[in-house]
C-alpha positions as CSV (number, residue, x, y, z in Angstrom):
1,M,39.7,-79.1,-164.7
2,Q,42.5,-80.2,-167.0
3,I,45.7,-81.4,-165.4
4,L,48.9,-80.9,-167.5
5,V,51.8,-83.2,-166.9
6,K,55.2,-82.4,-168.3
7,K,56.7,-85.0,-170.6
8,K,59.7,-85.5,-168.4
9,T,57.5,-86.2,-165.4
10,A,55.2,-88.5,-167.3
11,F,58.2,-90.5,-168.6
12,F,59.7,-90.6,-165.1
13,M,56.5,-92.0,-163.6
14,G,56.1,-94.5,-166.4
15,L,59.6,-95.7,-165.8
16,F,58.8,-96.0,-162.1
17,I,55.6,-98.0,-162.6
18,A,57.1,-100.4,-165.1
19,N,60.1,-101.1,-162.8
20,L,57.9,-101.4,-159.7
21,F,56.2,-104.4,-161.3
22,I,59.7,-105.8,-162.1
23,A,60.8,-105.2,-158.5
24,M,57.8,-107.1,-157.2
25,A,58.2,-109.9,-159.7
26,S,61.9,-110.3,-159.1
27,S,61.6,-112.5,-156.0
28,F,59.7,-115.0,-158.1
29,V,62.1,-115.2,-161.1
30,L,65.6,-114.2,-160.0
31,P,68.1,-117.0,-159.1
32,D,69.0,-117.6,-155.4
33,K,72.3,-115.8,-155.6
34,F,70.5,-112.5,-155.8
35,F,69.0,-113.2,-152.4
36,Y,72.1,-114.3,-150.4
37,D,72.4,-111.0,-148.6
38,A,68.6,-110.8,-148.1
39,K,68.5,-114.2,-146.4
40,T,71.4,-113.3,-144.2
41,I,69.6,-110.2,-143.1
42,V,66.3,-111.8,-142.5
43,L,67.5,-115.0,-140.9
44,H,70.6,-113.5,-139.3
45,E,72.1,-116.9,-138.5
46,Y,75.7,-115.7,-138.3
47,N,75.3,-112.1,-137.3
48,E,74.1,-110.3,-134.1
49,T,71.8,-107.3,-134.2
50,G,73.5,-104.1,-133.5
51,I,74.1,-100.5,-134.5
52,S,77.7,-100.9,-135.8
53,G,78.6,-103.0,-138.9
54,S,76.7,-103.3,-142.1
55,Y,75.0,-106.6,-141.4
56,S,74.3,-106.0,-137.8
57,A,72.8,-102.5,-138.5
58,A,70.8,-103.9,-141.5
59,I,69.4,-106.7,-139.4
60,L,68.4,-104.2,-136.7
61,F,66.8,-101.9,-139.3
62,Y,64.7,-104.6,-140.9
63,K,63.7,-106.0,-137.5
64,I,62.5,-102.6,-136.1
65,T,60.7,-101.7,-139.3
66,G,59.0,-105.1,-139.5
67,L,60.1,-105.5,-143.2
68,K,61.9,-108.7,-142.4
69,Y,58.6,-110.4,-141.7
70,L,57.1,-109.5,-145.1
71,P,57.3,-111.5,-148.3
72,Y,59.9,-110.0,-150.7
73,F,57.4,-108.8,-153.2
74,L,55.8,-106.6,-150.4
75,V,59.2,-105.4,-149.4
76,A,59.7,-104.3,-153.0
77,L,56.3,-102.6,-153.0
78,I,57.4,-100.5,-150.0
79,Q,61.1,-99.9,-150.7
80,Y,61.2,-99.2,-154.5
81,P,58.8,-96.2,-154.3
82,I,60.9,-94.7,-151.5
83,L,64.1,-94.9,-153.5
84,I,62.5,-93.5,-156.6
85,Y,60.8,-90.7,-154.6
86,L,64.2,-89.6,-153.4
87,L,65.4,-89.3,-157.0
88,Y,62.2,-87.4,-157.8
89,K,63.0,-84.9,-155.0
90,I,66.5,-84.4,-156.3
91,G,65.0,-83.5,-159.6
92,I,64.0,-84.6,-163.1
93,P,66.1,-83.2,-165.9
94,T,64.1,-81.4,-168.7
95,N,65.3,-83.8,-171.4
96,F,64.7,-87.0,-169.3
97,H,62.2,-88.3,-171.9
98,K,64.7,-88.0,-174.8
99,I,66.7,-91.0,-175.7
100,N,70.5,-90.5,-175.4
101,V,73.3,-92.5,-173.8
102,K,73.2,-90.7,-170.5
103,N,69.5,-91.1,-170.1
104,V,69.6,-94.8,-171.1
105,L,72.2,-95.4,-168.4
106,V,69.8,-93.9,-165.9
107,Y,66.8,-95.9,-167.3
108,I,68.9,-99.1,-166.8
109,G,69.8,-97.8,-163.3
110,F,66.0,-97.8,-162.5
111,F,65.9,-101.4,-163.6
112,M,69.0,-102.3,-161.5
113,I,67.5,-100.7,-158.4
114,A,64.5,-102.9,-159.0
115,I,66.5,-106.1,-159.1
116,F,69.2,-105.3,-156.5
117,I,67.5,-103.3,-153.8
118,A,63.9,-104.3,-153.9
119,M,64.5,-106.8,-151.1
120,P,66.1,-106.7,-147.7
121,S,69.4,-105.1,-148.6
122,K,72.3,-103.1,-147.1
123,E,72.2,-101.0,-150.3
124,F,68.7,-99.8,-149.4
125,I,70.2,-98.1,-146.3
126,T,73.2,-96.9,-148.3
127,F,71.0,-95.4,-151.0
128,I,68.8,-93.5,-148.5
129,Y,71.7,-92.2,-146.5
130,L,73.8,-90.9,-149.4
131,A,70.7,-89.2,-150.9
132,I,71.1,-86.7,-148.1
133,I,74.2,-85.2,-149.8
134,P,72.6,-83.4,-152.8
135,F,70.2,-81.7,-150.4
136,V,73.1,-80.6,-148.2
137,F,74.8,-79.1,-151.2
138,H,71.8,-77.0,-152.1
139,S,70.3,-76.2,-148.8
140,A,69.8,-72.5,-148.2
141,R,70.0,-73.1,-144.4
142,I,73.6,-74.4,-144.4
143,P,76.4,-71.8,-145.0
144,S,78.3,-72.6,-148.2
145,K,81.6,-72.7,-146.4
146,Y,80.5,-75.7,-144.3
147,K,78.7,-77.8,-147.0
148,V,81.8,-79.7,-148.2
149,V,83.0,-80.4,-144.6
150,I,79.5,-81.6,-143.6
151,T,79.3,-83.8,-146.7
152,L,82.7,-85.4,-145.9
153,M,81.6,-85.9,-142.3
154,I,78.4,-87.6,-143.5
155,V,80.5,-90.1,-145.6
156,A,83.0,-90.7,-142.7
157,F,80.2,-91.2,-140.2
158,F,78.7,-93.9,-142.5
159,G,82.1,-95.6,-142.5
160,V,82.2,-95.6,-138.7
161,F,78.8,-97.2,-138.2
162,F,78.0,-99.1,-141.3
163,R,80.6,-99.8,-144.0
164,S,84.1,-99.3,-142.6
165,Y,85.7,-98.8,-146.0
166,F,83.8,-95.6,-146.4
167,L,86.3,-94.0,-144.0
168,L,88.8,-94.1,-146.9
169,I,86.7,-92.1,-149.2
170,P,87.1,-88.6,-147.6
171,I,90.9,-89.2,-147.3
172,I,91.2,-90.1,-151.0
173,A,88.8,-87.4,-152.1
174,I,90.7,-84.7,-150.2
175,G,94.0,-85.9,-151.7
176,M,92.5,-85.9,-155.2
177,Y,91.2,-82.4,-154.7
178,F,94.7,-81.0,-153.9
179,I,96.0,-82.8,-157.0
180,T,93.4,-81.0,-159.1
181,L,95.0,-77.7,-157.9
182,I,98.3,-78.6,-159.5
183,D,98.7,-77.5,-163.1
184,F,99.0,-81.0,-164.7
185,Q,98.3,-81.3,-168.4
186,N,95.4,-83.7,-167.6
187,R,94.3,-82.9,-164.1
188,A,91.4,-85.3,-164.1
189,L,93.5,-88.3,-165.1
190,S,96.3,-87.2,-162.7
191,S,93.9,-86.9,-159.7
192,V,92.6,-90.4,-160.3
193,F,96.1,-91.7,-160.7
194,Y,97.3,-90.1,-157.4
195,G,94.0,-91.3,-155.8
196,L,95.1,-94.8,-156.6
197,L,98.5,-94.1,-155.1
198,I,96.9,-92.8,-151.9
199,A,94.8,-96.0,-151.7
200,I,97.9,-98.1,-152.3
201,F,99.8,-96.2,-149.6
202,I,97.0,-96.7,-147.1
203,S,96.8,-100.4,-147.8
204,L,100.6,-100.9,-147.5
205,S,100.6,-98.9,-144.2
206,V,97.9,-101.2,-142.9
207,G,99.9,-104.1,-144.0
208,V,102.9,-102.9,-142.0
209,I,100.9,-102.4,-138.9
210,K,98.5,-105.4,-139.0
211,G,100.6,-107.8,-141.1
212,K,98.0,-108.1,-144.0
213,Y,97.2,-105.6,-146.7
214,L,93.6,-104.5,-147.3
215,S,92.7,-106.5,-150.4
216,E,94.6,-109.5,-149.1
217,S,92.5,-109.5,-145.9
218,S,89.2,-108.8,-147.6
219,R,88.6,-109.6,-151.3
220,D,91.1,-112.5,-151.3
221,V,89.7,-114.1,-148.2
222,V,86.1,-114.0,-149.6
223,N,87.2,-115.3,-153.0
224,R,89.4,-118.1,-151.6
225,D,86.2,-119.9,-150.4
226,R,84.3,-119.2,-153.7
227,M,86.9,-120.3,-156.3
228,N,84.9,-123.3,-157.5
229,S,81.4,-122.0,-156.9
230,K,79.1,-121.9,-159.9
231,D,77.8,-118.5,-158.6
232,A,81.2,-116.9,-158.7
233,N,81.9,-116.7,-162.4
234,S,82.8,-113.0,-162.3
235,I,85.1,-113.1,-159.3
236,I,88.1,-110.7,-159.3
237,I,91.4,-112.4,-158.8
238,S,94.7,-110.4,-159.0
239,P,97.2,-111.8,-161.5
240,I,99.8,-112.1,-158.8
241,K,99.4,-112.9,-155.0
242,T,98.7,-109.9,-152.9
243,D,100.9,-110.9,-149.9
244,T,103.8,-108.6,-151.0
245,W,103.9,-104.8,-151.4
246,Y,104.2,-105.1,-155.2
247,G,101.5,-107.8,-155.3
248,E,99.1,-105.6,-153.3
249,T,99.9,-102.7,-155.6
250,V,99.1,-104.7,-158.7
251,G,96.0,-106.1,-157.0
252,I,94.6,-102.7,-156.2
253,V,95.2,-101.3,-159.7
254,Y,93.9,-104.5,-161.3
255,G,90.8,-104.4,-159.1
256,F,90.1,-100.7,-160.0
257,F,90.0,-101.5,-163.7
258,A,88.2,-104.8,-163.1
259,V,85.2,-103.0,-161.4
260,N,85.1,-99.8,-163.4
261,I,86.5,-100.5,-166.9
262,P,86.0,-104.3,-166.9
263,L,87.1,-105.1,-170.4
264,E,88.3,-108.5,-169.4
265,G,84.7,-109.4,-168.5
266,F,83.8,-109.6,-172.1
267,K,85.2,-113.2,-171.9
268,H,81.8,-114.0,-170.3
269,I,80.2,-113.8,-173.8
270,F,77.6,-116.5,-172.9
271,S,76.5,-114.6,-169.8
272,P,74.4,-111.7,-171.2
273,Q,73.7,-110.3,-167.8
274,I,77.4,-109.9,-167.1
275,I,78.0,-108.3,-170.5
276,A,75.1,-105.9,-169.8
277,F,76.6,-104.9,-166.5
278,I,80.1,-104.4,-168.1
279,I,78.7,-102.1,-170.8
280,W,76.8,-100.1,-168.2
281,Q,79.8,-99.7,-166.0
282,I,82.2,-98.7,-168.8
283,L,79.9,-96.1,-170.3
284,L,79.0,-94.7,-166.8
285,F,82.7,-94.4,-165.9
286,Y,83.5,-92.7,-169.2
287,I,80.7,-90.1,-168.9
288,L,81.5,-89.3,-165.3
289,F,85.2,-88.9,-166.1
290,V,84.4,-86.5,-169.0
291,R,82.2,-84.5,-166.6
292,F,85.0,-84.5,-164.1
293,S,87.4,-83.1,-166.7
294,R,85.0,-80.4,-167.7
295,C,84.0,-79.2,-164.2
296,L,87.7,-78.6,-163.4
297,I,87.7,-75.9,-166.0
298,D,85.4,-73.8,-163.8
299,R,85.7,-75.3,-160.4
300,K,84.0,-72.4,-158.6
301,K,80.8,-72.6,-160.6
302,H,80.6,-76.4,-160.3
303,R,82.2,-76.8,-156.8
304,Y,79.4,-79.2,-155.6
305,L,79.6,-81.3,-158.7
306,L,83.4,-81.4,-158.3
307,W,83.1,-82.8,-154.8
308,T,80.4,-85.2,-155.8
309,L,82.6,-86.6,-158.5
310,L,85.6,-86.7,-156.1
311,I,83.6,-88.7,-153.7
312,L,82.4,-91.0,-156.5
313,F,85.8,-91.6,-158.0
314,S,87.2,-92.2,-154.5
315,Y,84.5,-94.8,-154.0
316,F,85.4,-96.4,-157.4
317,I,89.0,-96.6,-156.2
318,V,88.0,-98.1,-152.9
319,Q,85.9,-100.7,-154.8
320,G,89.1,-101.8,-156.5
321,I,90.4,-102.8,-153.1
322,F,87.5,-104.6,-151.6
323,E,85.0,-105.9,-154.2
324,P,85.1,-109.7,-154.7
325,D,83.3,-109.9,-158.0
326,L,81.7,-107.8,-160.7
327,G,78.1,-108.5,-159.6
328,T,78.8,-107.3,-156.1
329,A,80.5,-104.2,-157.4
330,T,77.6,-103.4,-159.6
331,R,75.1,-103.9,-156.7
332,H,77.2,-101.6,-154.5
333,K,77.3,-98.9,-157.2
334,I,73.5,-98.9,-157.2
335,G,73.8,-98.1,-153.5
336,V,75.5,-94.8,-154.4
337,F,73.1,-94.2,-157.3
338,P,71.7,-90.9,-155.8
339,L,75.2,-89.4,-156.2
340,I,75.6,-90.8,-159.7
341,Y,72.1,-89.4,-160.7
342,Y,73.0,-86.0,-159.2
343,A,76.4,-85.9,-161.0
344,L,74.9,-86.9,-164.3
345,Y,72.2,-84.2,-164.2
346,Y,73.8,-81.6,-162.0
347,E,73.2,-78.6,-164.3
348,Y,69.5,-79.4,-164.9
349,F,68.1,-79.3,-161.4
350,R,70.4,-77.5,-159.0
351,K,67.9,-74.6,-159.1
352,E,65.0,-76.9,-158.5
353,L,66.7,-78.3,-155.4
354,Q,67.3,-74.8,-154.1
355,Q,63.6,-73.9,-154.5
356,N,62.4,-77.1,-152.8
357,I,64.6,-76.9,-149.7
């Protein structure tokens, strides 16, 4: 009996197999800085096991599953197929085997999953959790009027129990949505701009209540101890101190551009891995922004794509507040890769998702 495999599926599987070997080999060839989080999770010298907080919850997860006791290459052998299987269930676009900029960004994404998440990682949990959202959007069992609310609750719940800054995402996303309803000349650009203003307002409000602004009490604290570290050559430092309202405002805007359109990062010309991450992030941001602009033309037809992009751009804005360096920002973006994948290929497989659910 002859078995026919579609080109897109064959290419997807080939990409998976090639990167699975890379994932397994990564623990033997990558420098130590790639495993700082993994060692913290496995050894948990400074964190207690628990259900609240990213490190505590990750430590508990890897302890219960027994993955903390395995060599990293075996962890990769288990984790990487799970992550790629989730993307497979979301769908494979019909032109996935054809070389174009969008597809190449996703091919690189497969590689980055292999080097960033094929080890004990908080992003492994983030990836699996956020992969729920595309299936919520296209579930026939959930009434359409509840899907967006459920999705925002999913994101907020993750903020309560895992990464607290995820609590900001629904607030910013809802604010950006209302901005898209106003007849600005460029609604996509206006919504991102006002999303930044919402983030700044939240940070300044926290500063008034607690005495320290958000980036001042997070990114600046982390980077203060890493200034002279050889592993921190891509740290994000605001051009002015963030201990004033205007300093925090500049810091958030600077951070947003530093992690999403990191043109300044080209100064690391002799660090090819940083240059590669920079190009990937700039192209990714551009393509997602163009899709955001286009889906606003017919928001009813693309309502789930619209909310996916609102969540993603809200996340990008939040990254501008908290991310300490470009490498960490890139790794965290891989944690939300299911949403990126879904947004890039929305029109190709939304029908496939409906049939499979």
